[in-house]
Z-matrix of the N, CA and C atoms (Angstrom, degrees):
N
C 1 1.464
C 2 1.508 1 109.07
N 3 1.250 2 113.53 1 148.45
C 4 1.476 3 122.42 2 177.11
C 5 1.537 4 109.08 3 -121.11
N 6 1.316 5 119.96 4 124.26
C 7 1.469 6 126.85 5 1.08
C 8 1.521 7 109.41 6 -77.92
N 9 1.342 8 114.27 7 163.26
C 10 1.472 9 118.52 8 -177.66
C 11 1.496 10 111.61 9 -73.43
N 12 1.308 11 113.24 10 165.50
C 13 1.500 12 115.48 11 -179.79
C 14 1.509 13 112.19 12 -103.84
N 15 1.362 14 118.64 13 12.59
C 16 1.435 15 121.65 14 179.60
C 17 1.515 16 110.55 15 -77.16
N 18 1.314 17 115.13 16 155.96
C 19 1.495 18 119.92 17 179.16
C 20 1.528 19 110.71 18 -59.62
N 21 1.351 20 116.20 19 151.13
C 22 1.447 21 121.63 20 -175.60
C 23 1.519 22 111.69 21 -58.50
N 24 1.294 23 117.72 22 -39.11
C 25 1.512 24 121.41 23 -179.38
C 26 1.517 25 110.57 24 -63.95
N 27 1.341 26 117.99 25 -41.10
C 28 1.466 27 122.54 26 178.64
C 29 1.533 28 110.58 27 -68.07
N 30 1.333 29 117.27 28 -36.46
C 31 1.461 30 121.31 29 178.89
C 32 1.529 31 109.14 30 -65.03
N 33 1.314 32 116.58 31 -46.24
C 34 1.472 33 120.00 32 178.12
C 35 1.527 34 112.46 33 -61.39
N 36 1.336 35 115.54 34 -39.20
C 37 1.479 36 121.09 35 177.28
C 38 1.560 37 109.46 36 -63.44
N 39 1.329 38 115.64 37 -44.68
C 40 1.475 39 119.78 38 178.97
C 41 1.536 40 112.87 39 -62.14
N 42 1.299 41 114.88 40 -39.94
C 43 1.491 42 117.52 41 177.77
C 44 1.537 43 110.81 42 -65.96
N 45 1.292 44 117.33 43 -36.90
C 46 1.474 45 120.80 44 -179.47
C 47 1.532 46 108.86 45 -68.29
N 48 1.375 47 117.05 46 -42.66
C 49 1.465 48 120.33 47 178.25
C 50 1.510 49 111.15 48 -59.33
N 51 1.371 50 116.25 49 -44.76
C 52 1.410 51 121.57 50 -176.23
C 53 1.598 52 109.94 51 -66.38
N 54 1.326 53 116.36 52 -41.74
C 55 1.485 54 122.96 53 178.77
C 56 1.490 55 107.56 54 -63.30
N 57 1.338 56 122.27 55 -42.84
C 58 1.426 57 124.53 56 178.84
C 59 1.500 58 113.36 57 -62.57
N 60 1.358 59 114.75 58 -43.08
C 61 1.442 60 119.46 59 175.21
C 62 1.555 61 111.97 60 -60.58
N 63 1.272 62 118.47 61 -49.55
C 64 1.447 63 124.66 62 -178.92
C 65 1.536 64 109.10 63 -57.57
N 66 1.382 65 115.65 64 -49.43
C 67 1.451 66 121.31 65 179.46
C 68 1.473 67 111.07 66 -59.94
N 69 1.318 68 118.13 67 -44.83
C 70 1.496 69 124.04 68 -179.62
C 71 1.478 70 112.54 69 -61.36
N 72 1.317 71 116.06 70 -34.82
C 73 1.484 72 121.73 71 -177.77
C 74 1.556 73 110.02 72 -91.42
N 75 1.330 74 116.49 73 -0.45
C 76 1.484 75 123.83 74 -177.15
C 77 1.573 76 111.00 75 50.61
N 78 1.307 77 113.48 76 47.94
C 79 1.462 78 120.40 77 179.14
C 80 1.532 79 109.64 78 -72.55
N 81 1.333 80 114.01 79 133.58
C 82 1.471 81 121.04 80 169.97
C 83 1.513 82 104.24 81 -115.21
N 84 1.319 83 117.20 82 117.56
C 85 1.460 84 117.52 83 178.99
C 86 1.534 85 107.30 84 117.14
N 87 1.335 86 114.00 85 -136.17
C 88 1.441 87 123.33 86 -169.05
C 89 1.521 88 110.22 87 -107.49
N 90 1.286 89 117.16 88 132.30
C 91 1.442 90 122.43 89 171.22
C 92 1.520 91 107.93 90 -134.98
N 93 1.320 92 116.59 91 113.26
C 94 1.465 93 122.41 92 173.14
C 95 1.500 94 109.30 93 -82.65
N 96 1.297 95 117.42 94 123.40
C 97 1.409 96 123.50 95 177.19
C 98 1.545 97 109.77 96 -113.63
N 99 1.314 98 116.79 97 101.68
C 100 1.496 99 121.86 98 -178.00
C 101 1.549 100 106.54 99 -82.50
N 102 1.331 101 114.49 100 129.75
C 103 1.464 102 120.36 101 179.44
C 104 1.500 103 110.52 102 -130.89
N 105 1.272 104 115.35 103 153.84
C 106 1.502 105 121.68 104 172.57
C 107 1.528 106 108.37 105 -125.95
N 108 1.314 107 114.46 106 152.13
C 109 1.403 108 122.11 107 174.11
C 110 1.535 109 110.76 108 -109.16
N 111 1.331 110 117.85 109 122.63
C 112 1.463 111 120.55 110 -177.53
C 113 1.568 112 108.77 111 -73.75
N 114 1.339 113 112.76 112 168.77
C 115 1.442 114 118.56 113 178.19
C 116 1.513 115 113.91 114 -61.10
N 117 1.373 116 114.52 115 -23.47
C 118 1.477 117 118.29 116 177.03
C 119 1.513 118 113.09 117 -90.63
N 120 1.359 119 115.79 118 4.61
C 121 1.487 120 119.48 119 176.17
C 122 1.506 121 115.19 120 89.70
N 123 1.394 122 116.14 121 7.03
C 124 1.531 123 117.55 122 178.24
C 125 1.503 124 108.32 123 -79.15
N 126 1.282 125 116.06 124 142.09
C 127 1.469 126 123.72 125 179.90
C 128 1.553 127 106.30 126 -94.80
N 129 1.338 128 115.09 127 124.64
C 130 1.561 129 120.53 128 176.91
C 131 1.478 130 110.38 129 -119.21
N 132 1.326 131 115.69 130 136.50
C 133 1.474 132 120.87 131 171.47
C 134 1.513 133 107.10 132 -84.46
N 135 1.287 134 115.10 133 127.36
C 136 1.489 135 120.78 134 -176.83
C 137 1.529 136 109.38 135 -103.34
N 138 1.290 137 119.94 136 -43.28
C 139 1.474 138 120.91 137 -171.42
C 140 1.506 139 109.71 138 -150.37
N 141 1.345 140 117.42 139 147.35
C 142 1.440 141 122.84 140 171.28
C 143 1.504 142 108.26 141 -118.45
N 144 1.273 143 120.97 142 133.92
C 145 1.488 144 124.51 143 -179.16
C 146 1.539 145 109.80 144 -137.15
N 147 1.280 146 119.97 145 114.29
C 148 1.438 147 122.43 146 178.97
C 149 1.502 148 113.01 147 -82.81
N 150 1.386 149 113.54 148 51.65
C 151 1.447 150 121.57 149 -173.19
C 152 1.529 151 108.30 150 -169.09
N 153 1.289 152 120.74 151 171.15
C 154 1.469 153 120.74 152 172.08
C 155 1.520 154 109.97 153 -56.27
N 156 1.259 155 119.93 154 142.55
C 157 1.471 156 126.35 155 -176.42
C 158 1.490 157 113.32 156 -123.94
N 159 1.320 158 117.79 157 143.02
C 160 1.471 159 120.27 158 -176.16
C 161 1.574 160 112.86 159 -61.40
N 162 1.318 161 115.36 160 -26.31
C 163 1.466 162 115.10 161 -177.74
C 164 1.565 163 113.08 162 -73.12
N 165 1.348 164 115.31 163 -5.55
C 166 1.446 165 119.77 164 -179.52
C 167 1.536 166 112.25 165 -124.35
N 168 1.382 167 114.76 166 18.75
C 169 1.497 168 117.79 167 176.46
C 170 1.527 169 113.91 168 -55.28
N 171 1.281 170 115.91 169 -31.09
C 172 1.514 171 116.90 170 -177.98
C 173 1.515 172 111.90 171 -62.27
N 174 1.314 173 120.34 172 -12.62
C 175 1.439 174 121.24 173 177.61
C 176 1.505 175 112.03 174 -59.69
N 177 1.326 176 118.12 175 -25.79
C 178 1.448 177 122.33 176 178.13
C 179 1.548 178 111.22 177 -58.84
N 180 1.289 179 116.18 178 -34.24
C 181 1.416 180 122.74 179 -176.15
C 182 1.557 181 113.55 180 -101.74
N 183 1.305 182 115.53 181 -27.43
C 184 1.430 183 118.52 182 -171.24
C 185 1.574 184 116.60 183 -100.31
N 186 1.318 185 116.81 184 -18.12
C 187 1.460 186 117.85 185 -171.54
C 188 1.568 187 110.31 186 -118.26
N 189 1.331 188 113.60 187 156.85
C 190 1.454 189 121.44 188 179.89
C 191 1.532 190 104.90 189 -60.99
N 192 1.284 191 121.79 190 -46.50
C 193 1.450 192 126.36 191 178.89
C 194 1.513 193 107.36 192 -120.19
N 195 1.311 194 117.76 193 121.27
C 196 1.463 195 122.12 194 -179.95
C 197 1.529 196 109.71 195 -78.00
N 198 1.322 197 115.46 196 167.24
C 199 1.458 198 120.08 197 177.98
C 200 1.544 199 109.50 198 -63.90
N 201 1.274 200 119.09 199 -31.76
C 202 1.486 201 122.07 200 -178.39
C 203 1.523 202 108.17 201 -69.12
N 204 1.301 203 119.54 202 -48.67
C 205 1.463 204 120.77 203 176.57
C 206 1.505 205 111.65 204 -62.46
N 207 1.352 206 118.38 205 -38.06
C 208 1.415 207 122.48 206 -178.77
C 209 1.604 208 111.52 207 -62.97
N 210 1.315 209 114.36 208 -38.50
C 211 1.464 210 120.16 209 179.12
C 212 1.545 211 109.31 210 -66.45
N 213 1.316 212 118.87 211 -39.00
C 214 1.455 213 121.89 212 177.44
C 215 1.511 214 110.73 213 -66.85
N 216 1.301 215 115.95 214 -40.49
C 217 1.511 216 120.10 215 -178.84
C 218 1.541 217 105.41 216 -65.55
N 219 1.281 218 119.91 217 -44.01
C 220 1.470 219 122.62 218 -177.73
C 221 1.507 220 111.75 219 -60.26
N 222 1.321 221 118.96 220 -51.57
C 223 1.454 222 122.63 221 -177.22
C 224 1.541 223 111.83 222 -68.52
N 225 1.310 224 118.13 223 -22.69
C 226 1.428 225 122.25 224 -178.81
C 227 1.528 226 111.54 225 -94.76
N 228 1.323 227 116.50 226 3.15
C 229 1.443 228 125.03 227 -177.61
C 230 1.518 229 112.32 228 53.95
N 231 1.398 230 111.87 229 44.23
C 232 1.440 231 118.92 230 174.01
C 233 1.534 232 109.88 231 -99.98
N 234 1.333 233 118.80 232 161.70
C 235 1.496 234 118.15 233 176.44
C 236 1.496 235 109.20 234 -60.88
N 237 1.346 236 113.69 235 139.47
C 238 1.465 237 120.77 236 176.73
C 239 1.544 238 109.63 237 -68.23
N 240 1.315 239 113.71 238 150.31
C 241 1.468 240 119.47 239 -175.46
C 242 1.517 241 113.62 240 -90.14
N 243 1.301 242 114.78 241 169.22
C 244 1.456 243 121.54 242 175.71
C 245 1.501 244 109.98 243 -72.35
N 246 1.317 245 117.10 244 131.03
C 247 1.463 246 119.59 245 -177.08
C 248 1.539 247 110.50 246 -107.73
N 249 1.323 248 117.18 247 20.45
C 250 1.449 249 120.24 248 -178.96
C 251 1.555 250 110.76 249 -64.25
N 252 1.285 251 115.09 250 146.49
C 253 1.477 252 121.19 251 178.00
C 254 1.486 253 109.51 252 -79.48
N 255 1.369 254 115.02 253 127.25
C 256 1.474 255 120.56 254 -179.49
C 257 1.548 256 110.84 255 -107.23
N 258 1.319 257 117.28 256 -20.35
C 259 1.485 258 120.18 257 173.29
C 260 1.522 259 106.07 258 -162.55
N 261 1.334 260 114.61 259 150.50
C 262 1.451 261 120.49 260 176.23
C 263 1.515 262 114.03 261 -64.95
N 264 1.279 263 120.15 262 144.31
C 265 1.442 264 122.58 263 179.07
C 266 1.551 265 107.38 264 -152.25
N 267 1.381 266 113.70 265 156.61
C 268 1.455 267 121.15 266 177.85
C 269 1.491 268 108.47 267 -149.23
N 270 1.313 269 115.66 268 155.27
C 271 1.432 270 123.84 269 177.93
C 272 1.536 271 111.57 270 -125.35
N 273 1.329 272 112.59 271 156.84
C 274 1.471 273 120.49 272 171.30
C 275 1.500 274 107.00 273 -133.04
N 276 1.304 275 117.82 274 124.58
C 277 1.482 276 121.09 275 177.40
C 278 1.487 277 110.77 276 -69.91
N 279 1.345 278 114.86 277 144.88
C 280 1.422 279 124.06 278 174.72
C 281 1.490 280 110.18 279 -108.31
N 282 1.314 281 116.79 280 107.55
C 283 1.518 282 121.72 281 -179.64
C 284 1.521 283 107.11 282 -92.61
N 285 1.343 284 111.97 283 165.48
C 286 1.445 285 119.51 284 -176.42
C 287 1.527 286 114.31 285 -54.15
N 288 1.379 287 116.40 286 -26.33
C 289 1.473 288 117.39 287 179.54
C 290 1.507 289 113.94 288 -58.49
N 291 1.321 290 115.52 289 -25.18
C 292 1.488 291 117.94 290 -179.93
C 293 1.546 292 110.08 291 -62.95
N 294 1.330 293 116.68 292 -28.89
C 295 1.451 294 121.56 293 -178.26
C 296 1.533 295 113.35 294 -93.08
N 297 1.358 296 115.05 295 -16.15
C 298 1.499 297 120.71 296 -174.92
C 299 1.469 298 109.70 297 -96.44
N 300 1.323 299 117.36 298 125.84
C 301 1.454 300 122.70 299 174.39
C 302 1.520 301 111.29 300 -78.82
N 303 1.304 302 115.77 301 179.07
C 304 1.445 303 117.24 302 -179.21
C 305 1.502 304 114.68 303 -63.16
N 306 1.302 305 118.83 304 -27.04
C 307 1.450 306 123.05 305 176.29
C 308 1.517 307 114.24 306 -95.23
N 309 1.294 308 116.33 307 16.74
C 310 1.483 309 126.44 308 178.87
C 311 1.506 310 112.89 309 69.58
N 312 1.317 311 119.67 310 11.67
C 313 1.437 312 121.13 311 174.61
C 314 1.509 313 108.85 312 -78.03
N 315 1.340 314 114.77 313 141.82
C 316 1.427 315 119.55 314 -178.66
C 317 1.531 316 109.80 315 -78.03
N 318 1.343 317 117.87 316 132.74
C 319 1.427 318 123.14 317 178.20
C 320 1.528 319 108.94 318 -131.18
N 321 1.259 320 118.76 319 150.55
C 322 1.444 321 123.65 320 179.07
C 323 1.544 322 108.22 321 -82.10
N 324 1.313 323 117.27 322 121.98
C 325 1.475 324 121.11 323 176.55
C 326 1.500 325 111.42 324 -57.85
N 327 1.269 326 118.48 325 158.47
C 328 1.471 327 123.89 326 -179.39
C 329 1.508 328 108.97 327 -88.97
N 330 1.361 329 114.92 328 72.13
C 331 1.425 330 121.12 329 -179.26
C 332 1.553 331 111.45 330 -63.55
N 333 1.323 332 115.24 331 -28.82
C 334 1.484 333 117.19 332 -179.14
C 335 1.511 334 109.85 333 -64.71
N 336 1.311 335 119.62 334 -37.48
C 337 1.453 336 121.19 335 178.98
C 338 1.533 337 112.78 336 -69.13
N 339 1.351 338 115.39 337 -39.69
C 340 1.429 339 121.21 338 -179.35
C 341 1.539 340 110.34 339 -66.22
N 342 1.348 341 115.19 340 -43.77
C 343 1.480 342 118.82 341 -177.42
C 344 1.536 343 113.03 342 -78.71
N 345 1.306 344 118.45 343 2.08
C 346 1.485 345 119.75 344 171.94
C 347 1.490 346 109.35 345 -83.16
N 348 1.334 347 121.68 346 -11.16
C 349 1.426 348 123.15 347 175.10
C 350 1.565 349 109.65 348 -76.52
N 351 1.319 350 117.23 349 122.93
C 352 1.497 351 120.24 350 179.34
C 353 1.550 352 111.53 351 -50.52
N 354 1.343 353 115.79 352 136.44
C 355 1.430 354 119.25 353 173.55
C 356 1.515 355 116.11 354 83.47
N 357 1.373 356 117.89 355 1.83
C 358 1.464 357 121.66 356 -177.12
C 359 1.533 358 110.34 357 -98.22
N 360 1.333 359 115.63 358 138.49
C 361 1.468 360 119.80 359 174.09
C 362 1.525 361 109.97 360 -131.23
N 363 1.278 362 117.91 361 158.58
C 364 1.497 363 125.38 362 -174.97
C 365 1.516 364 107.65 363 -115.63
N 366 1.357 365 115.31 364 136.03
C 367 1.442 366 122.41 365 174.63
C 368 1.491 367 109.06 366 -133.19
N 369 1.345 368 114.94 367 112.08
C 370 1.488 369 122.22 368 177.86
C 371 1.507 370 111.29 369 -103.15
N 372 1.324 371 116.68 370 144.46
C 373 1.476 372 122.11 371 -170.00
C 374 1.520 373 112.72 372 -98.79
N 375 1.317 374 119.97 373 15.81
C 376 1.457 375 127.25 374 179.43
C 377 1.477 376 114.26 375 54.66
N 378 1.337 377 115.87 376 38.01
C 379 1.453 378 122.74 377 174.45
C 380 1.522 379 103.46 378 -96.48
N 381 1.350 380 118.54 379 126.52
C 382 1.399 381 123.59 380 -169.88
C 383 1.541 382 114.60 381 -91.02
N 384 1.307 383 118.00 382 -21.18
C 385 1.471 384 120.42 383 -178.27
C 386 1.528 385 111.04 384 -120.12
N 387 1.310 386 114.29 385 109.15
C 388 1.469 387 116.21 386 177.53
C 389 1.575 388 111.27 387 -71.85
N 390 1.332 389 111.84 388 141.03
C 391 1.500 390 120.02 389 173.67
C 392 1.494 391 106.86 390 -137.04
N 393 1.298 392 116.02 391 152.95
C 394 1.424 393 123.34 392 178.70
C 395 1.584 394 107.84 393 -55.71
N 396 1.348 395 117.95 394 125.26
C 397 1.410 396 123.78 395 176.21
C 398 1.488 397 114.81 396 86.68
N 399 1.385 398 118.67 397 -7.77
C 400 1.462 399 121.38 398 -179.58
C 401 1.494 400 111.19 399 -82.52
N 402 1.329 401 117.92 400 130.11
C 403 1.498 402 124.37 401 179.17
C 404 1.551 403 107.31 402 -74.38
N 405 1.270 404 113.45 403 112.86
C 406 1.473 405 123.26 404 -177.81
C 407 1.524 406 112.48 405 -98.05
N 408 1.329 407 117.61 406 -22.71
C 409 1.398 408 121.41 407 -179.15
C 410 1.548 409 108.43 408 168.55
N 411 1.326 410 118.36 409 -165.17
C 412 1.446 411 123.96 410 174.17
C 413 1.503 412 112.84 411 -152.60
N 414 1.269 413 114.98 412 156.08
C 415 1.493 414 123.49 413 170.43
C 416 1.500 415 103.88 414 -99.21
N 417 1.354 416 115.95 415 145.98
C 418 1.426 417 122.30 416 173.63
C 419 1.526 418 108.30 417 -130.25
N 420 1.301 419 114.49 418 152.32
C 421 1.488 420 117.44 419 -179.90
C 422 1.567 421 107.29 420 -147.20
N 423 1.319 422 113.10 421 147.73
C 424 1.461 423 119.85 422 172.24
C 425 1.502 424 105.14 423 -111.04
N 426 1.367 425 112.80 424 162.70
C 427 1.477 426 120.08 425 177.01
C 428 1.543 427 106.96 426 -160.38
N 429 1.355 428 111.66 427 171.94
C 430 1.457 429 119.38 428 176.24
C 431 1.508 430 111.31 429 -69.15
N 432 1.328 431 116.48 430 -27.63
C 433 1.502 432 122.09 431 178.49
C 434 1.525 433 106.07 432 -131.36
N 435 1.340 434 116.54 433 162.56
C 436 1.469 435 119.86 434 173.21
C 437 1.537 436 110.39 435 -56.48
N 438 1.329 437 115.67 436 -45.62
C 439 1.450 438 118.99 437 -177.45
C 440 1.518 439 113.45 438 -60.01
N 441 1.365 440 115.12 439 -39.18
C 442 1.499 441 120.30 440 176.14
C 443 1.538 442 110.34 441 -62.73
N 444 1.309 443 117.90 442 -43.01
C 445 1.451 444 122.58 443 179.40
C 446 1.550 445 110.25 444 -61.70
N 447 1.323 446 116.69 445 -43.86
C 448 1.491 447 120.50 446 177.02
C 449 1.541 448 111.07 447 -63.02
N 450 1.298 449 112.97 448 -46.93
C 451 1.463 450 118.29 449 -179.11
C 452 1.557 451 109.92 450 -56.31
N 453 1.287 452 116.64 451 -49.22
C 454 1.465 453 122.46 452 -178.85
C 455 1.532 454 111.94 453 -60.58
N 456 1.295 455 118.38 454 -44.82
C 457 1.489 456 120.40 455 -174.93
C 458 1.551 457 107.39 456 -72.30
N 459 1.325 458 117.14 457 -37.39
C 460 1.513 459 115.94 458 -179.62
C 461 1.601 460 108.91 459 -71.93
N 462 1.258 461 118.12 460 -35.68
C 463 1.455 462 120.99 461 177.85
C 464 1.514 463 110.54 462 -62.21
N 465 1.352 464 114.83 463 -43.79
C 466 1.478 465 121.77 464 177.42
C 467 1.530 466 111.36 465 -62.61
N 468 1.333 467 117.74 466 -40.31
C 469 1.466 468 118.64 467 179.61
C 470 1.482 469 109.96 468 -66.59
N 471 1.308 470 118.86 469 -40.66
C 472 1.501 471 121.92 470 178.21
C 473 1.525 472 112.75 471 -58.89
N 474 1.303 473 116.63 472 -31.25
C 475 1.495 474 122.65 473 -179.06
C 476 1.532 475 113.52 474 -78.14
N 477 1.322 476 119.31 475 -9.53
C 478 1.418 477 121.37 476 177.93
C 479 1.505 478 114.93 477 -63.97
């Protein structure tokens, strides 16, 4: 979800870690640095991606400049955009299981029910064959607060 719910000090630390990694790799453009916080509060770097990354897809709805636009600006040598948060947003990944019934028959999810939730949008990745664990798309939601965005997107996912 954007903005994150981590403490301000941890967020600043995470930004510094990401900036140091990007500088050390001499990255020009976009570098997604996926991190996790352990139960003891330790910050761990999980993945580096020199491209838009699924863990930040909510930037399309939440930020002045999304990660997708930022990538285009970087490769076109244009000024980078403002990444300020303008509204809270959250995503929920849609894995192949959403399409697979109990007997492994493919069924169409009830997108109509999910999209009836205010502020929810659907993003499919044009993958034609669902498989267990395969990312097929995501739902996104906006809200007045980060918690409201999460609540909406999780409610929509349950309705599929």
